Wavefront OBJ file of the C-alpha trace (Angstrom):
o trace
v -109.648 -79.116 -9.279
v -109.633 -76.371 -6.583
v -111.868 -73.376 -6.780
v -109.007 -71.020 -7.494
v -107.766 -73.174 -10.353
v -111.184 -73.592 -11.852
v -111.648 -69.747 -11.653
v -108.270 -69.300 -13.237
v -109.089 -71.727 -16.033
v -112.421 -69.950 -16.738
v -110.799 -66.525 -16.804
v -108.204 -67.936 -19.337
v -111.021 -69.326 -21.441
v -112.941 -66.038 -21.246
v -109.758 -64.241 -22.470
v -109.323 -66.642 -25.384
v -113.056 -66.308 -26.594
v -112.801 -62.438 -26.247
v -109.731 -62.564 -28.425
v -111.443 -64.561 -31.086
v -114.406 -62.327 -30.934
v -112.195 -59.233 -31.414
v -110.555 -60.894 -34.371
v -113.827 -61.548 -35.982
v -114.943 -57.794 -35.403
v -111.532 -56.599 -36.969
v -111.935 -58.995 -39.969
v -115.297 -57.556 -40.559
v -114.238 -53.915 -40.526
v -114.370 -52.999 -44.141
v -112.905 -49.518 -43.328
v -109.481 -51.160 -42.513
v -106.986 -52.154 -45.140
v -105.049 -55.454 -44.533
v -102.053 -53.793 -42.789
v -104.320 -51.851 -40.432
v -106.229 -55.103 -39.609
v -103.071 -57.065 -38.862
v -101.753 -54.170 -36.592
v -105.042 -54.158 -34.667
v -104.971 -58.125 -34.373
v -101.451 -57.827 -33.007
v -102.688 -55.177 -30.295
v -105.453 -57.647 -29.264
v -103.333 -60.968 -28.907
v -101.491 -60.230 -25.591
v -104.774 -59.836 -23.858
v -105.507 -63.563 -24.361
v -102.233 -64.764 -22.643
v -101.559 -65.501 -18.939
v -99.520 -62.449 -18.419
v -101.158 -59.835 -20.745
v -99.084 -56.886 -19.314
v -95.765 -58.589 -20.169
v -96.741 -60.471 -23.331
v -95.684 -58.882 -26.610
v -97.143 -59.988 -29.976
v -95.306 -60.183 -33.240
v -96.845 -60.936 -36.635
v -94.748 -61.496 -39.774
v -96.422 -61.574 -43.183
v -94.230 -61.898 -46.247
v -91.283 -60.376 -44.157
v -93.450 -57.323 -42.996
v -93.414 -57.132 -39.228
v -96.065 -55.971 -36.854
v -95.427 -55.559 -33.081
v -97.755 -54.848 -30.057
v -94.828 -53.205 -28.174
v -90.950 -53.071 -28.238
v -89.224 -56.537 -28.029
v -86.859 -57.187 -25.129
v -83.197 -58.002 -25.850
v -83.791 -61.557 -25.050
v -87.063 -63.418 -24.936
v -88.915 -66.831 -24.746
v -91.546 -67.482 -27.469
v -94.578 -69.243 -28.471
v -94.943 -69.367 -32.230
v -97.232 -70.641 -34.931
v -96.913 -70.579 -38.705
v -99.355 -68.583 -40.742
v -100.486 -70.305 -43.980
v -102.556 -68.870 -46.842
v -104.016 -71.418 -49.335
v -101.489 -73.937 -47.928
v -98.476 -71.663 -48.538
v -96.327 -70.619 -45.605
v -96.458 -66.753 -45.517
v -95.215 -65.893 -42.096
v -95.962 -66.477 -38.354
v -97.447 -65.304 -35.041
v -95.322 -65.192 -31.992
v -95.913 -64.291 -28.352
v -92.865 -63.264 -26.464
v -91.790 -62.732 -22.887
v -88.685 -61.119 -21.531
v -86.309 -64.078 -20.812
v -84.813 -62.326 -17.703
v -88.257 -62.722 -15.965
v -90.002 -65.674 -17.651
v -89.111 -69.106 -19.163
v -91.068 -71.423 -21.438
v -92.878 -72.939 -18.566
v -94.876 -69.698 -18.258
v -96.818 -70.683 -21.371
v -99.715 -72.988 -20.676
v -100.803 -75.890 -23.031
v -104.053 -74.176 -23.800
v -102.124 -71.261 -25.307
v -100.306 -73.524 -27.634
v -103.804 -74.575 -29.028
v -104.868 -70.945 -29.112
v -102.005 -69.513 -30.967
v -102.524 -72.261 -33.703
v -106.186 -71.251 -33.987
v -105.172 -67.698 -34.159
v -102.598 -68.363 -36.941
v -105.275 -70.176 -38.840
v -107.878 -67.356 -38.492
v -105.279 -64.641 -39.548
v -104.452 -66.873 -42.573
v -108.096 -66.959 -43.553
v -108.525 -63.074 -43.005
v -105.419 -62.522 -45.392
v -106.806 -65.014 -47.908
v -110.384 -63.219 -47.858
v -108.690 -59.789 -48.267
v -106.530 -60.884 -51.181
v -109.371 -62.504 -52.909
v -111.463 -59.248 -52.587
v -108.429 -57.238 -54.062
v -108.334 -59.861 -56.980
v -111.992 -59.512 -57.612
v -111.810 -55.668 -57.433
v -109.012 -55.711 -59.867
v -110.889 -57.990 -62.222
v -114.005 -55.803 -62.002
v -111.950 -52.804 -62.732
v -110.502 -54.491 -65.889
v -113.965 -55.517 -67.113
v -115.314 -52.022 -66.825
v -112.269 -50.708 -68.576
v -112.783 -53.169 -71.434
v -116.516 -52.357 -71.648
v -115.720 -48.611 -71.782
v -113.033 -49.140 -74.536
v -115.568 -51.317 -76.533
v -118.299 -48.574 -76.412
v -115.730 -45.935 -77.338
v -114.548 -48.103 -80.258
v -118.241 -48.267 -81.603
v -118.572 -44.506 -81.174
v -115.204 -43.749 -82.834
v -116.083 -46.024 -85.907
v -119.297 -44.075 -86.384
v -117.637 -40.785 -86.134
v -114.992 -41.826 -88.613
v -117.454 -42.980 -91.191
v -119.496 -39.718 -90.785
v -116.489 -37.480 -91.228
v -115.036 -39.438 -94.275
v -117.515 -38.206 -96.807
v -117.390 -34.546 -96.093
v -113.662 -34.403 -95.772
v -113.374 -36.146 -99.133
v -115.653 -33.482 -100.544
v -113.666 -30.653 -98.989
v -110.316 -32.032 -100.197
v -111.765 -32.605 -103.837
v -113.269 -29.303 -104.257
v -110.241 -27.426 -102.688
v -107.901 -29.301 -105.148
v -110.317 -28.350 -107.973
v -110.269 -24.587 -106.884
v -106.489 -24.737 -106.838
v -106.065 -26.220 -110.306
v -108.483 -23.805 -112.068
v -107.601 -20.619 -110.227
v -104.958 -18.352 -111.484
v -105.217 -16.106 -108.425
v -101.956 -16.519 -106.130
v -103.944 -15.748 -102.961
v -106.768 -18.080 -103.764
v -104.183 -20.754 -104.646
v -102.447 -20.057 -101.391
v -105.691 -20.330 -99.355
v -106.724 -23.518 -101.075
v -103.354 -24.974 -100.314
v -104.169 -24.451 -96.563
v -107.671 -25.998 -96.940
v -105.979 -28.974 -98.670
v -103.290 -29.371 -95.984
v -105.926 -29.135 -93.141
v -108.300 -31.633 -94.835
v -105.393 -34.182 -95.259
v -104.439 -33.765 -91.615
v -108.079 -34.294 -90.549
v -108.123 -37.421 -92.783
v -105.049 -38.799 -90.971
v -106.985 -38.298 -87.638
v -109.978 -40.149 -89.135
v -107.714 -42.956 -90.189
v -106.369 -43.165 -86.610
v -109.981 -43.430 -85.373
v -110.533 -46.238 -87.691
v -107.346 -48.005 -86.435
v -108.711 -47.666 -82.843
v -112.040 -49.092 -83.741
v -110.296 -51.825 -85.952
v -112.258 -50.642 -88.954
v -109.128 -50.625 -91.276
v -108.836 -53.749 -93.529
v -105.772 -55.824 -92.249
v -103.126 -57.469 -94.342
v -101.980 -60.469 -92.147
v -98.675 -61.825 -93.308
v -95.858 -63.997 -91.905
v -93.101 -61.484 -91.383
v -89.832 -60.988 -89.416
v -90.631 -59.138 -86.147
v -86.972 -58.433 -85.533
v -86.703 -56.745 -89.041
v -89.902 -54.650 -88.405
v -88.442 -53.370 -85.114
v -84.918 -52.792 -86.743
v -86.510 -50.707 -89.497
v -88.611 -48.683 -86.932
v -85.404 -48.017 -84.754
v -83.460 -46.978 -87.984
v -86.185 -44.395 -88.929
v -86.321 -43.141 -85.387
v -82.539 -43.005 -84.977
v -82.269 -39.193 -85.514
v -85.433 -38.406 -83.247
v -83.715 -40.338 -80.487
v -80.419 -38.694 -81.025
v -81.910 -35.178 -81.098
v -83.468 -35.974 -77.791
v -80.145 -37.297 -76.322
v -81.833 -40.596 -75.724
v -80.126 -44.082 -76.450
v -82.301 -47.102 -77.480
v -81.032 -50.575 -76.825
v -82.615 -53.554 -78.619
v -82.388 -56.677 -76.748
v -83.530 -60.011 -78.341
v -82.941 -63.607 -78.643
v -80.580 -64.589 -81.421
v -83.147 -66.309 -83.613
v -85.474 -64.334 -85.939
v -89.055 -64.389 -84.727
v -91.499 -64.605 -87.444
v -95.183 -64.085 -86.873
v -98.446 -63.203 -88.664
v -99.140 -59.509 -88.371
v -100.162 -56.671 -90.407
v -96.733 -55.089 -90.879
v -98.015 -51.456 -91.207
v -100.165 -51.696 -88.144
v -97.387 -53.387 -86.012
v -94.894 -50.726 -87.286
v -97.288 -48.079 -85.971
v -97.503 -49.823 -82.565
v -93.657 -49.737 -82.335
v -93.565 -46.187 -83.474
v -96.178 -44.808 -81.051
v -94.753 -46.594 -78.045
v -91.128 -45.541 -78.942
v -91.992 -41.915 -79.691
v -94.001 -41.694 -76.382
v -91.102 -43.168 -74.551
v -88.554 -40.622 -76.164
v -90.869 -37.698 -75.331
v -91.066 -38.993 -71.788
v -87.335 -39.291 -71.389
v -84.837 -36.772 -70.380
v -81.410 -36.310 -72.086
v -78.928 -39.015 -71.101
v -81.601 -41.603 -70.319
v -81.982 -44.903 -72.127
v -84.785 -46.913 -73.666
v -84.908 -50.682 -73.652
v -86.670 -52.647 -76.359
v -86.872 -56.323 -75.503
v -88.224 -59.077 -77.703
v -88.965 -62.640 -76.393
v -90.940 -65.543 -77.759
v -92.366 -68.906 -76.875
v -94.160 -71.431 -79.351
v -97.451 -69.564 -79.237
v -96.798 -65.912 -78.768
v -94.058 -63.223 -78.634
v -93.590 -60.274 -76.180
v -92.508 -56.859 -77.039
v -91.408 -54.706 -74.030
v -90.502 -51.106 -74.357
v -89.094 -49.685 -71.077
v -88.092 -46.059 -70.491
v -86.574 -44.158 -67.508
v -88.680 -41.089 -68.026
v -91.181 -39.070 -65.986
v -93.638 -42.041 -65.697
v -97.475 -41.857 -65.451
v -99.496 -40.859 -62.529
v -101.520 -43.808 -60.973
v -104.754 -41.908 -61.426
v -104.157 -41.854 -65.256
v -103.159 -45.361 -65.865
v -106.695 -46.497 -66.601
v -107.317 -43.723 -69.114
v -104.156 -43.710 -71.223
v -105.628 -46.071 -73.892
v -108.799 -44.064 -74.375
v -109.090 -41.902 -77.533
v -108.422 -38.279 -77.306
v -106.848 -38.602 -73.748
v -103.491 -36.965 -73.731
v -100.832 -35.942 -71.104
v -99.432 -33.464 -73.553
v -100.344 -29.837 -73.666
v -103.024 -28.734 -76.083
v -101.848 -28.765 -79.643
v -98.940 -31.214 -79.011
v -100.758 -34.380 -79.820
v -104.266 -35.528 -80.898
v -104.286 -38.149 -77.889
v -104.931 -40.988 -80.359
v -101.416 -42.703 -80.104
v -102.035 -45.183 -77.343
v -105.752 -45.839 -78.231
v -104.610 -46.752 -81.831
v -102.041 -48.953 -80.300
v -104.646 -50.640 -78.082
v -106.995 -51.053 -81.097
v -104.384 -52.625 -83.327
v -103.095 -54.961 -80.500
v -106.750 -56.175 -79.707
v -107.503 -56.705 -83.458
v -104.330 -58.860 -83.592
v -105.749 -61.103 -80.744
v -103.227 -59.670 -78.271
v -102.837 -57.917 -74.997
v -101.215 -54.698 -73.923
v -100.079 -53.911 -70.378
v -98.611 -50.801 -68.696
v -96.523 -50.664 -65.453
v -95.484 -47.185 -64.310
v -95.019 -44.932 -61.380
v -94.546 -41.226 -61.544
v -91.094 -40.313 -61.768
v -89.863 -43.797 -62.301
v -90.340 -44.502 -65.984
v -92.891 -46.611 -67.765
v -92.888 -50.239 -69.170
v -95.252 -51.241 -71.925
v -95.654 -55.005 -72.750
v -97.307 -56.163 -75.946
v -98.067 -59.740 -76.299
v -99.284 -61.026 -79.653
v -99.903 -64.580 -81.076
v -97.516 -66.114 -83.373
v -100.267 -67.325 -85.673
v -103.649 -65.607 -86.187
v -106.770 -67.810 -85.744
v -109.732 -66.857 -87.893
v -113.246 -68.098 -87.752
l 1 2 3 4 5 6 7 8 9 10 11 12 13 14 15 16 17 18 19 20 21 22 23 24 25 26 27 28 29 30 31 32 33 34 35 36 37 38 39 40 41 42 43 44 45 46 47 48 49 50 51 52 53 54 55 56 57 58 59 60 61 62 63 64 65 66 67 68 69 70 71 72 73 74 75 76 77 78 79 80 81 82 83 84 85 86 87 88 89 90 91 92 93 94 95 96 97 98 99 100 101 102 103 104 105 106 107 108 109 110 111 112 113 114 115 116 117 118 119 120 121 122 123 124 125 126 127 128 129 130 131 132 133 134 135 136 137 138 139 140 141 142 143 144 145 146 147 148 149 150 151 152 153 154 155 156 157 158 159 160 161 162 163 164 165 166 167 168 169 170 171 172 173 174 175 176 177 178 179 180 181 182 183 184 185 186 187 188 189 190 191 192 193 194 195 196 197 198 199 200 201 202 203 204 205 206 207 208 209 210 211 212 213 214 215 216 217 218 219 220 221 222 223 224 225 226 227 228 229 230 231 232 233 234 235 236 237 238 239 240 241 242 243 244 245 246 247 248 249 250 251 252 253 254 255 256 257 258 259 260 261 262 263 264 265 266 267 268 269 270 271 272 273 274 275 276 277 278 279 280 281 282 283 284 285 286 287 288 289 290 291 292 293 294 295 296 297 298 299 300 301 302 303 304 305 306 307 308 309 310 311 312 313 314 315 316 317 318 319 320 321 322 323 324 325 326 327 328 329 330 331 332 333 334 335 336 337 338 339 340 341 342 343 344 345 346 347 348 349 350 351 352 353 354 355 356 357 358 359 360 361 362 363 364 365 366 367
């Protein structure tokens, strides 16, 4: 090997090692998100090739493209597949203008390098996605812990309020019965109504904390939804909203507390109606498998801000203006679903409607 050819080989090797080193630095930079990392990688790749000024790098991940420069009309390429956990997700390519270069301008060492780079990029993507999954799981655990603590607090508050509210209601009714003064009777009526309203809020708090005794029976889920839709028919009509109930032909029977499950349907549907504009529709979908059933309620309304999605199941949280709601609707729904051994999920973007999914077991397992 001549001195010139040895120097050229060494220079190429230095470029390769420099490129791999830069990839390592980009991967370790926690300030960059995955897309920024991939764009930074693409900018570095041409420097490792024989003609760095003319080489154009292209990276494709899940049909999202990243380029180091604008591609020529026709080109010759060197390509390697990107795999993440043995699944093909895209490719890396180095391209030259075909009017100036041909495939002989790629050297064998570059073929090995592009395979190594594709493998490195696959590992960077895998690590990044694993971190995202871990962060999401951590967020879910924190949210569940917060709801569990709130459940305990609300149970305590509900028990503390029950006795004095019972006393207020009892004495107000006694005053009303014994007094012949119209004004006193009128005022005691206001006290009675306020006490009854407060007691309903306490009942909702107890639902949230799963303190209400449940009556689990095998019932027709289709019938419960039909009954709820019948009762809400005029509410939906007044709002100018149409509700479509889509379900499999067979009747789905499951063990639920029919009162509590009806409350779940009611709360989710009323929220959907309130969120919808006149002329929009709400879809209620019911599906089943041997172990569970899925209730989906999807609206086309104003949606929920991303920053609020983690808070909507917390008690007293409401997006409505003061006086329009107690903020207990979705927290009660969450409590009922959890007490049935189920799960509830929400998917929403502001301005694009909201979808609530409730998954409940067909049979309850006790003990």
